[in-house]
VEXFI-115148 format. One record per residue (C-alpha): x, y, z; residue in three letters; chain. Coordinates in steps of 0.5 Angstrom, whole numbers, plus 500, padded with zeros to 3 digits. Layout:
BEGIN
xx X yy Y zz Z residuo ALA cadena A
...
***
This chain:
BEGIN
xx 871 yy 776 zz 609 residuo MET cadena A
xx 874 yy 777 zz 616 residuo SER cadena A
xx 872 yy 771 zz 621 residuo ASP cadena A
xx 865 yy 770 zz 624 residuo GLY cadena A
xx 863 yy 769 zz 631 residuo ILE cadena A
xx 858 yy 764 zz 633 residuo PRO cadena A
xx 852 yy 767 zz 636 residuo CYS cadena A
xx 845 yy 766 zz 638 residuo VAL cadena A
xx 840 yy 771 zz 638 residuo TRP cadena A
xx 835 yy 771 zz 643 residuo MET cadena A
xx 828 yy 774 zz 645 residuo ARG cadena A
xx 828 yy 774 zz 653 residuo GLY cadena A
xx 822 yy 777 zz 656 residuo GLY cadena A
xx 820 yy 783 zz 652 residuo THR cadena A
xx 828 yy 784 zz 650 residuo SER cadena A
xx 832 yy 781 zz 645 residuo LYS cadena A
xx 840 yy 781 zz 643 residuo GLY cadena A
xx 846 yy 777 zz 642 residuo GLY cadena A
xx 848 yy 771 zz 647 residuo ILE cadena A
xx 855 yy 769 zz 645 residuo PHE cadena A
xx 859 yy 764 zz 649 residuo LEU cadena A
xx 865 yy 767 zz 653 residuo ALA cadena A
xx 870 yy 764 zz 649 residuo THR cadena A
xx 868 yy 766 zz 643 residuo ASP cadena A
xx 869 yy 774 zz 644 residuo LEU cadena A
xx 876 yy 777 zz 646 residuo PRO cadena A
xx 878 yy 777 zz 653 residuo ALA cadena A
xx 880 yy 784 zz 654 residuo ASP cadena A
xx 874 yy 788 zz 655 residuo PRO cadena A
xx 876 yy 794 zz 651 residuo SER cadena A
xx 876 yy 789 zz 645 residuo ALA cadena A
xx 870 yy 786 zz 646 residuo ARG cadena A
xx 866 yy 792 zz 647 residuo ASP cadena A
xx 869 yy 794 zz 641 residuo ARG cadena A
xx 867 yy 789 zz 637 residuo LEU cadena A
xx 860 yy 788 zz 640 residuo LEU cadena A
xx 859 yy 796 zz 637 residuo LEU cadena A
xx 860 yy 794 zz 631 residuo GLU cadena A
xx 857 yy 787 zz 632 residuo ILE cadena A
xx 850 yy 792 zz 633 residuo MET cadena A
xx 852 yy 797 zz 629 residuo GLY cadena A
xx 853 yy 803 zz 634 residuo SER cadena A
xx 853 yy 809 zz 635 residuo PRO cadena A
xx 848 yy 810 zz 630 residuo ASP cadena A
xx 840 yy 811 zz 631 residuo ASN cadena A
xx 838 yy 806 zz 626 residuo ARG cadena A
xx 844 yy 802 zz 627 residuo GLN cadena A
xx 843 yy 801 zz 620 residuo ILE cadena A
xx 850 yy 797 zz 619 residuo ASP cadena A
xx 849 yy 792 zz 625 residuo GLY cadena A
xx 844 yy 787 zz 628 residuo MET cadena A
xx 841 yy 792 zz 633 residuo GLY cadena A
xx 834 yy 794 zz 633 residuo GLY cadena A
xx 835 yy 802 zz 634 residuo ALA cadena A
xx 832 yy 801 zz 641 residuo ASP cadena A
xx 835 yy 800 zz 647 residuo PRO cadena A
xx 830 yy 794 zz 649 residuo LEU cadena A
xx 834 yy 790 zz 642 residuo THR cadena A
xx 841 yy 793 zz 643 residuo SER cadena A
xx 843 yy 788 zz 648 residuo LYS cadena A
xx 848 yy 783 zz 649 residuo VAL cadena A
xx 849 yy 777 zz 654 residuo GLY cadena A
xx 856 yy 773 zz 655 residuo ILE cadena A
xx 855 yy 766 zz 658 residuo VAL cadena A
xx 860 yy 761 zz 661 residuo LYS cadena A
xx 861 yy 755 zz 666 residuo ARG cadena A
xx 861 yy 757 zz 673 residuo SER cadena A
xx 867 yy 758 zz 677 residuo SER cadena A
xx 862 yy 758 zz 683 residuo HIS cadena A
xx 860 yy 751 zz 686 residuo PRO cadena A
xx 853 yy 752 zz 687 residuo ASP cadena A
xx 852 yy 756 zz 680 residuo CYS cadena A
xx 851 yy 752 zz 674 residuo ASP cadena A
xx 853 yy 758 zz 669 residuo VAL cadena A
xx 856 yy 765 zz 670 residuo ASP cadena A
xx 852 yy 770 zz 666 residuo TYR cadena A
xx 855 yy 777 zz 664 residuo LEU cadena A
xx 850 yy 783 zz 661 residuo PHE cadena A
xx 852 yy 788 zz 657 residuo LEU cadena A
xx 848 yy 794 zz 654 residuo GLN cadena A
xx 850 yy 796 zz 648 residuo VAL cadena A
xx 848 yy 804 zz 647 residuo PHE cadena A
xx 845 yy 805 zz 641 residuo VAL cadena A
xx 847 yy 813 zz 639 residuo ASP cadena A
xx 853 yy 812 zz 644 residuo GLN cadena A
xx 860 yy 809 zz 643 residuo ALA cadena A
xx 858 yy 805 zz 650 residuo ILE cadena A
xx 858 yy 799 zz 653 residuo VAL cadena A
xx 856 yy 798 zz 659 residuo THR cadena A
xx 856 yy 792 zz 665 residuo ASP cadena A
xx 853 yy 797 zz 670 residuo SER cadena A
xx 847 yy 794 zz 670 residuo GLN cadena A
xx 843 yy 787 zz 670 residuo ASN cadena A
xx 838 yy 785 zz 666 residuo CYS cadena A
xx 832 yy 780 zz 668 residuo GLY cadena A
xx 830 yy 779 zz 661 residuo ASN cadena A
xx 835 yy 777 zz 658 residuo ILE cadena A
xx 837 yy 773 zz 663 residuo LEU cadena A
xx 831 yy 768 zz 662 residuo ALA cadena A
xx 835 yy 767 zz 655 residuo ALA cadena A
xx 841 yy 765 zz 658 residuo VAL cadena A
xx 837 yy 758 zz 661 residuo GLY cadena A
xx 835 yy 755 zz 655 residuo PRO cadena A
xx 842 yy 757 zz 651 residuo PHE cadena A
xx 846 yy 754 zz 657 residuo ALA cadena A
xx 842 yy 748 zz 656 residuo ILE cadena A
xx 842 yy 747 zz 648 residuo GLU cadena A
xx 850 yy 749 zz 648 residuo GLN cadena A
xx 852 yy 743 zz 653 residuo GLY cadena A
xx 853 yy 748 zz 659 residuo LEU cadena A
xx 848 yy 745 zz 663 residuo VAL cadena A
xx 844 yy 738 zz 662 residuo PRO cadena A
xx 837 yy 737 zz 661 residuo ALA cadena A
xx 833 yy 734 zz 667 residuo LYS cadena A
xx 827 yy 731 zz 666 residuo GLY cadena A
xx 821 yy 735 zz 663 residuo ASP cadena A
xx 824 yy 741 zz 667 residuo VAL cadena A
xx 831 yy 743 zz 668 residuo THR cadena A
xx 833 yy 748 zz 674 residuo GLN cadena A
xx 839 yy 752 zz 671 residuo VAL cadena A
xx 843 yy 756 zz 677 residuo SER cadena A
xx 845 yy 762 zz 674 residuo VAL cadena A
xx 850 yy 767 zz 677 residuo PHE cadena A
xx 850 yy 774 zz 675 residuo MET cadena A
xx 857 yy 777 zz 674 residuo GLU cadena A
xx 854 yy 785 zz 674 residuo ASN cadena A
xx 852 yy 784 zz 681 residuo THR cadena A
xx 854 yy 778 zz 684 residuo ASP cadena A
xx 847 yy 775 zz 685 residuo GLN cadena A
xx 844 yy 768 zz 684 residuo ILE cadena A
xx 838 yy 767 zz 680 residuo ALA cadena A
xx 835 yy 760 zz 679 residuo VAL cadena A
xx 831 yy 759 zz 672 residuo LEU cadena A
xx 826 yy 753 zz 671 residuo GLN cadena A
xx 826 yy 751 zz 663 residuo VAL cadena A
xx 821 yy 747 zz 660 residuo GLN cadena A
xx 826 yy 741 zz 657 residuo THR cadena A
xx 820 yy 735 zz 656 residuo PRO cadena A
xx 824 yy 729 zz 654 residuo ASN cadena A
xx 830 yy 732 zz 655 residuo GLY cadena A
xx 830 yy 737 zz 649 residuo ILE cadena A
xx 829 yy 745 zz 650 residuo VAL cadena A
xx 822 yy 747 zz 647 residuo THR cadena A
xx 819 yy 755 zz 646 residuo TYR cadena A
xx 813 yy 752 zz 645 residuo LYS cadena A
xx 807 yy 754 zz 651 residuo GLY cadena A
xx 802 yy 757 zz 653 residuo GLY cadena A
xx 805 yy 762 zz 657 residuo SER cadena A
xx 804 yy 770 zz 655 residuo ALA cadena A
xx 807 yy 776 zz 658 residuo ILE cadena A
xx 805 yy 783 zz 657 residuo ASP cadena A
xx 809 yy 786 zz 651 residuo GLY cadena A
xx 811 yy 780 zz 647 residuo VAL cadena A
xx 805 yy 777 zz 642 residuo PRO cadena A
xx 802 yy 770 zz 642 residuo GLY cadena A
xx 805 yy 765 zz 647 residuo THR cadena A
xx 811 yy 761 zz 649 residuo SER cadena A
xx 814 yy 756 zz 654 residuo ALA cadena A
xx 815 yy 759 zz 661 residuo PRO cadena A
xx 821 yy 760 zz 664 residuo VAL cadena A
xx 820 yy 762 zz 672 residuo THR cadena A
xx 826 yy 766 zz 675 residuo CYS cadena A
xx 827 yy 767 zz 682 residuo GLU cadena A
xx 832 yy 772 zz 685 residuo PHE cadena A
xx 835 yy 771 zz 692 residuo LYS cadena A
xx 839 yy 776 zz 696 residuo GLU cadena A
xx 838 yy 782 zz 691 residuo THR cadena A
xx 838 yy 788 zz 696 residuo ALA cadena A
xx 844 yy 793 zz 695 residuo GLY cadena A
xx 847 yy 789 zz 689 residuo SER cadena A
xx 849 yy 795 zz 685 residuo THR cadena A
xx 848 yy 801 zz 690 residuo CYS cadena A
xx 851 yy 797 zz 697 residuo GLY cadena A
xx 844 yy 797 zz 701 residuo ALA cadena A
xx 837 yy 796 zz 699 residuo LEU cadena A
xx 835 yy 804 zz 700 residuo TYR cadena A
xx 843 yy 807 zz 699 residuo PRO cadena A
xx 842 yy 814 zz 701 residuo SER cadena A
xx 839 yy 811 zz 709 residuo GLY cadena A
xx 833 yy 814 zz 707 residuo ASN cadena A
xx 826 yy 811 zz 705 residuo LEU cadena A
xx 825 yy 818 zz 702 residuo LYS cadena A
xx 829 yy 824 zz 700 residuo ASP cadena A
xx 828 yy 831 zz 696 residuo SER cadena A
xx 831 yy 832 zz 691 residuo ILE cadena A
xx 829 yy 839 zz 687 residuo ASP cadena A
xx 824 yy 839 zz 691 residuo GLY cadena A
xx 821 yy 833 zz 689 residuo VAL cadena A
xx 820 yy 827 zz 694 residuo ASP cadena A
xx 824 yy 821 zz 691 residuo VAL cadena A
xx 825 yy 813 zz 693 residuo THR cadena A
xx 832 yy 812 zz 692 residuo LEU cadena A
xx 832 yy 803 zz 692 residuo ILE cadena A
xx 836 yy 798 zz 689 residuo ASP cadena A
xx 833 yy 791 zz 690 residuo ASN cadena A
xx 837 yy 788 zz 684 residuo GLY cadena A
xx 836 yy 794 zz 680 residuo MET cadena A
xx 837 yy 802 zz 682 residuo PRO cadena A
xx 831 yy 805 zz 680 residuo VAL cadena A
xx 829 yy 812 zz 682 residuo VAL cadena A
xx 822 yy 812 zz 684 residuo ILE cadena A
xx 817 yy 818 zz 684 residuo LEU cadena A
xx 810 yy 820 zz 684 residuo ASN cadena A
xx 808 yy 822 zz 678 residuo ALA cadena A
xx 803 yy 828 zz 680 residuo SER cadena A
xx 810 yy 832 zz 682 residuo ASP cadena A
xx 811 yy 832 zz 674 residuo PHE cadena A
xx 804 yy 835 zz 672 residuo GLY cadena A
xx 803 yy 828 zz 669 residuo VAL cadena A
xx 798 yy 823 zz 671 residuo SER cadena A
xx 802 yy 817 zz 670 residuo GLY cadena A
xx 798 yy 814 zz 665 residuo ASN cadena A
xx 800 yy 817 zz 658 residuo GLU cadena A
xx 803 yy 813 zz 652 residuo SER cadena A
xx 811 yy 812 zz 652 residuo ARG cadena A
xx 811 yy 816 zz 646 residuo ASP cadena A
xx 808 yy 822 zz 649 residuo GLU cadena A
xx 812 yy 822 zz 655 residuo LEU cadena A
xx 818 yy 821 zz 650 residuo ASP cadena A
xx 816 yy 828 zz 647 residuo GLY cadena A
xx 816 yy 831 zz 654 residuo ASN cadena A
xx 822 yy 835 zz 654 residuo THR cadena A
xx 821 yy 839 zz 660 residuo ASP cadena A
xx 819 yy 832 zz 664 residuo LEU cadena A
xx 825 yy 828 zz 662 residuo LYS cadena A
xx 830 yy 835 zz 663 residuo SER cadena A
xx 827 yy 835 zz 670 residuo ARG cadena A
xx 829 yy 827 zz 670 residuo LEU cadena A
xx 836 yy 828 zz 668 residuo GLU cadena A
xx 837 yy 833 zz 673 residuo SER cadena A
xx 835 yy 829 zz 679 residuo ILE cadena A
xx 838 yy 822 zz 676 residuo ARG cadena A
xx 845 yy 826 zz 676 residuo LEU cadena A
xx 844 yy 828 zz 683 residuo GLN cadena A
xx 842 yy 822 zz 686 residuo VAL cadena A
xx 848 yy 818 zz 683 residuo GLY cadena A
xx 853 yy 820 zz 688 residuo PRO cadena A
xx 847 yy 819 zz 694 residuo LEU cadena A
xx 847 yy 812 zz 691 residuo MET cadena A
xx 854 yy 810 zz 691 residuo ASN cadena A
xx 854 yy 810 zz 683 residuo LEU cadena A
xx 858 yy 816 zz 682 residuo GLY cadena A
xx 858 yy 820 zz 676 residuo ASP cadena A
xx 852 yy 817 zz 672 residuo VAL cadena A
xx 852 yy 822 zz 666 residuo ALA cadena A
xx 854 yy 816 zz 661 residuo GLU cadena A
xx 851 yy 810 zz 665 residuo LYS cadena A
xx 845 yy 806 zz 664 residuo SER cadena A
xx 843 yy 806 zz 671 residuo ILE cadena A
xx 839 yy 809 zz 675 residuo PRO cadena A
xx 833 yy 808 zz 672 residuo LYS cadena A
xx 827 yy 813 zz 673 residuo MET cadena A
xx 820 yy 810 zz 674 residuo SER cadena A
xx 815 yy 815 zz 675 residuo LEU cadena A
xx 809 yy 811 zz 679 residuo VAL cadena A
xx 801 yy 812 zz 680 residuo SER cadena A
xx 795 yy 809 zz 683 residuo GLU cadena A
xx 794 yy 802 zz 679 residuo PRO cadena A
xx 788 yy 802 zz 673 residuo ARG cadena A
xx 788 yy 795 zz 671 residuo ASP cadena A
xx 787 yy 791 zz 678 residuo GLY cadena A
xx 795 yy 791 zz 679 residuo GLY cadena A
xx 799 yy 793 zz 685 residuo CYS cadena A
xx 802 yy 800 zz 683 residuo ILE cadena A
xx 802 yy 803 zz 675 residuo SER cadena A
xx 809 yy 805 zz 672 residuo THR cadena A
xx 812 yy 809 zz 667 residuo ARG cadena A
xx 821 yy 808 zz 667 residuo THR cadena A
xx 826 yy 812 zz 663 residuo PHE cadena A
xx 832 yy 807 zz 662 residuo ILE cadena A
xx 835 yy 813 zz 663 residuo PRO cadena A
xx 833 yy 817 zz 657 residuo HIS cadena A
xx 828 yy 813 zz 654 residuo ARG cadena A
xx 821 yy 811 zz 656 residuo CYS cadena A
xx 821 yy 804 zz 657 residuo HIS cadena A
xx 815 yy 800 zz 653 residuo ALA cadena A
xx 814 yy 796 zz 659 residuo SER cadena A
xx 819 yy 795 zz 665 residuo ILE cadena A
xx 825 yy 791 zz 666 residuo GLY cadena A
xx 824 yy 785 zz 671 residuo VAL cadena A
xx 829 yy 787 zz 676 residuo LEU cadena A
xx 826 yy 793 zz 675 residuo GLY cadena A
xx 819 yy 791 zz 677 residuo ALA cadena A
xx 822 yy 788 zz 683 residuo VAL cadena A
xx 825 yy 794 zz 686 residuo SER cadena A
xx 818 yy 798 zz 685 residuo VAL cadena A
xx 814 yy 792 zz 687 residuo ALA cadena A
xx 819 yy 792 zz 694 residuo THR cadena A
xx 817 yy 800 zz 695 residuo ALA cadena A
xx 810 yy 799 zz 693 residuo ALA cadena A
xx 810 yy 794 zz 699 residuo ILE cadena A
xx 814 yy 798 zz 704 residuo THR cadena A
xx 811 yy 804 zz 709 residuo PRO cadena A
xx 815 yy 811 zz 708 residuo GLY cadena A
xx 816 yy 810 zz 701 residuo THR cadena A
xx 814 yy 815 zz 695 residuo VAL cadena A
xx 810 yy 809 zz 692 residuo ALA cadena A
xx 807 yy 806 zz 698 residuo TYR cadena A
xx 801 yy 811 zz 699 residuo PRO cadena A
xx 799 yy 810 zz 691 residuo LEU cadena A
xx 800 yy 802 zz 692 residuo ALA cadena A
xx 794 yy 796 zz 693 residuo LEU cadena A
xx 798 yy 791 zz 696 residuo VAL cadena A
xx 795 yy 785 zz 699 residuo PRO cadena A
xx 796 yy 781 zz 705 residuo ASP cadena A
xx 799 yy 774 zz 706 residuo GLY cadena A
xx 806 yy 771 zz 706 residuo ASP cadena A
xx 806 yy 771 zz 698 residuo GLN cadena A
xx 804 yy 777 zz 695 residuo LYS cadena A
xx 802 yy 777 zz 688 residuo THR cadena A
xx 804 yy 784 zz 686 residuo LEU cadena A
xx 802 yy 786 zz 679 residuo PRO cadena A
xx 807 yy 792 zz 677 residuo VAL cadena A
xx 802 yy 796 zz 670 residuo GLU cadena A
xx 807 yy 799 zz 665 residuo HIS cadena A
xx 805 yy 801 zz 658 residuo PRO cadena A
xx 804 yy 795 zz 655 residuo THR cadena A
xx 800 yy 791 zz 661 residuo GLY cadena A
xx 804 yy 789 zz 667 residuo GLU cadena A
xx 809 yy 784 zz 670 residuo MET cadena A
xx 807 yy 780 zz 676 residuo THR cadena A
xx 812 yy 780 zz 681 residuo VAL cadena A
xx 811 yy 774 zz 686 residuo VAL cadena A
xx 814 yy 776 zz 694 residuo ALA cadena A
xx 815 yy 771 zz 699 residuo TYR cadena A
xx 815 yy 775 zz 705 residuo MET cadena A
xx 820 yy 773 zz 711 residuo ASP cadena A
xx 816 yy 777 zz 716 residuo GLY cadena A
xx 815 yy 785 zz 714 residuo ASP cadena A
xx 821 yy 784 zz 709 residuo VAL cadena A
xx 822 yy 781 zz 702 residuo LEU cadena A
xx 825 yy 775 zz 702 residuo GLY cadena A
xx 826 yy 773 zz 695 residuo SER cadena A
xx 822 yy 774 zz 688 residuo ALA cadena A
xx 820 yy 771 zz 683 residuo ALA cadena A
xx 817 yy 772 zz 675 residuo LEU cadena A
xx 815 yy 769 zz 670 residuo LEU cadena A
xx 818 yy 771 zz 663 residuo ARG cadena A
xx 818 yy 767 zz 657 residuo THR cadena A
xx 824 yy 766 zz 651 residuo ALA cadena A
xx 825 yy 764 zz 644 residuo ARG cadena A
xx 830 yy 762 zz 639 residuo LYS cadena A
xx 831 yy 767 zz 633 residuo LEU cadena A
xx 837 yy 765 zz 630 residuo PHE cadena A
xx 843 yy 761 zz 631 residuo GLU cadena A
xx 849 yy 762 zz 627 residuo GLY cadena A
xx 855 yy 767 zz 625 residuo THR cadena A
xx 856 yy 774 zz 625 residuo VAL cadena A
xx 861 yy 778 zz 622 residuo TYR cadena A
xx 864 yy 784 zz 625 residuo PRO cadena A
xx 867 yy 790 zz 620 residuo LEU cadena A
xx 873 yy 787 zz 615 residuo GLU cadena A
xx 880 yy 791 zz 618 residuo LYS cadena A
***
């Protein structure tokens, strides 16, 4: 049998995937990506010959190492492994898998536990951003047990607080990369924004839907998905992303008025399947647009007053709350509550040659 590779399979937020030490994977990106496709079982809609869960949310990888940056503890590279295509991409970040990086780093000995709560500063290699995580470590030991609940995940777990700093334009080079708060593509008004995740924000009503539909209903709407993809391909160059035909960004987020006491309602495509919830950094981008006059989202949003704004972003399985810390009229930083859980730690085996 071929040699296996150490791996920890973890849930982070509403996603799950394999977390690896960088030293356990090939240094050459091409060799690494081939290996990860084998591990996940891609390309195959069922990923039956691998560890992937036949969904973009369960076909993810985090690679962690001691940081080369003086202000950070660890470096984290996120890779999205496509389910039905032989594609591994680093073109986006993932704030859900990020939540698993903190406890992983402590348990792997990369960061010493300090008291009942340990701070882990993470340099996110995909976007050159810094996130500061607060991980529960009672008696100096990571715990996954706790009373925090997040929509899209059953039960409760220990909280992992994630604060994101200096996220504006992290992938596209500017918060509004086209230079406009609103553009028109295919006769539809759109807001192109990147506050940690490149997102195209569109009014659901412009596509003949309410924005309250189920994930399955929207996934079955082929006309809607065709129109969204046409717009997505056109805005790639406007967002400084180039040809996005084989990229997992930008995300496409249909927005509508909130229905359950939140700030705004979303249905997000990632980019071709409707998300069961919404990505962490995608929620930050949507929330930023919601509080900014002139965007597609602003007229639909309910935004509280104050220098610290609690902004629940509604999605198909509940809501994700973004806490916005304002610097005057501008968003200074944003924090979210996530949870994580270690599912197993062991050895994963690639195909024998």
